[in-house]
C-alpha positions in Angstrom: 34.7 8.7 9.6 31.9 8.5 7.2 29.0 10.6 8.2 25.5 9.2 7.7 23.1 11.4 5.9 19.8 11.5 7.7 16.9 11.9 5.5 13.1 11.7 5.9 12.1 8.1 6.3 8.4 8.4 5.9 5.9 5.7 5.0 3.9 5.8 1.8 0.8 6.6 3.9 2.4 9.8 5.2 3.3 10.8 1.7 -0.2 10.2 0.5 -1.6 12.3 3.4 0.8 15.1 2.5 0.0 15.1 -1.2 -3.7 15.0 -0.4 -3.4 18.0 1.9 -1.6 19.9 -0.8 -4.3 19.0 -3.3 -7.0 20.1 -0.9 -5.2 23.4 -0.3 -4.8 24.0 -4.0 -8.5 23.2 -4.6 -9.7 25.7 -2.0 -7.2 28.3 -3.2 -8.2 28.0 -6.8 -11.8 28.3 -5.7 -11.1 31.6 -4.0 -8.9 33.1 -6.7 -10.7 32.0 -9.9 -14.4 32.4 -10.7 -15.1 28.7 -11.2 -18.7 29.3 -12.2 -17.8 31.3 -15.3 -17.9 28.1 -17.3 -20.7 25.6 -16.6 -18.5 22.5 -16.9 -15.8 23.8 -14.5 -18.5 24.9 -12.1 -20.1 21.4 -12.2 -16.8 19.7 -11.6 -16.1 22.1 -8.7 -19.5 21.3 -7.2 -19.0 17.6 -7.6 -15.7 17.7 -5.8 -16.8 20.1 -3.1 -18.2 17.7 -0.5 -15.2 15.3 -0.9 -12.7 18.1 -0.5 -14.6 19.5 2.5 -14.6 16.1 4.1 -10.8 15.7 3.5 -10.2 19.2 4.9 -11.4 18.1 8.3 -10.6 14.4 8.3 -7.0 14.5 7.1 -5.6 16.6 10.0 -7.4 14.4 12.6 -6.0 11.2 11.0 -2.6 12.7 10.6 -2.6 13.7 14.3 -3.5 10.1 15.3 -0.6 8.8 13.2 1.7 11.5 14.5 1.0 10.4 18.1 1.8 6.8 17.1 5.2 8.1 15.8 5.8 9.9 19.1 5.6 13.4 17.7 8.6 13.3 15.4 9.4 16.6 13.8 10.7 14.8 10.7 7.3 13.2 10.0 5.2 14.3 7.1 2.1 14.0 9.3 3.2 17.1 11.1 3.4 19.1 7.9 0.0 17.7 6.8 -1.5 19.1 10.0 0.2 22.5 9.4 -1.1 22.7 5.8 -4.6 21.8 6.9 -4.6 24.3 9.8 -3.4 27.1 7.4 -6.0 26.1 4.9 -8.8 26.3 7.5 -7.6 29.6 8.8 -7.4 31.0 5.3 -11.0 29.8 4.6 -12.2 31.5 7.8 -10.4 34.8 7.2 -11.3 35.1 3.5 
């Protein structure tokens, strides 16, 4: 009576989406906590990445939702957690 261990079986694309959503969340959090314009180089890097991160903030949850629908709304999917992180990030940006 060996019991099978059920683990997350996610594709590499779902892992990439999840990691990108964490990177976007960290980027916006650091921008709120730290004065990025104190040093010119850090401020310039922040400004260069700003548009790309803003695009990813709104595109990642939409694409994750599309792939989550294709997976038939599995609670074990990383796409769901990507959407949750993105929604929390957007709500924090609005409230702060």
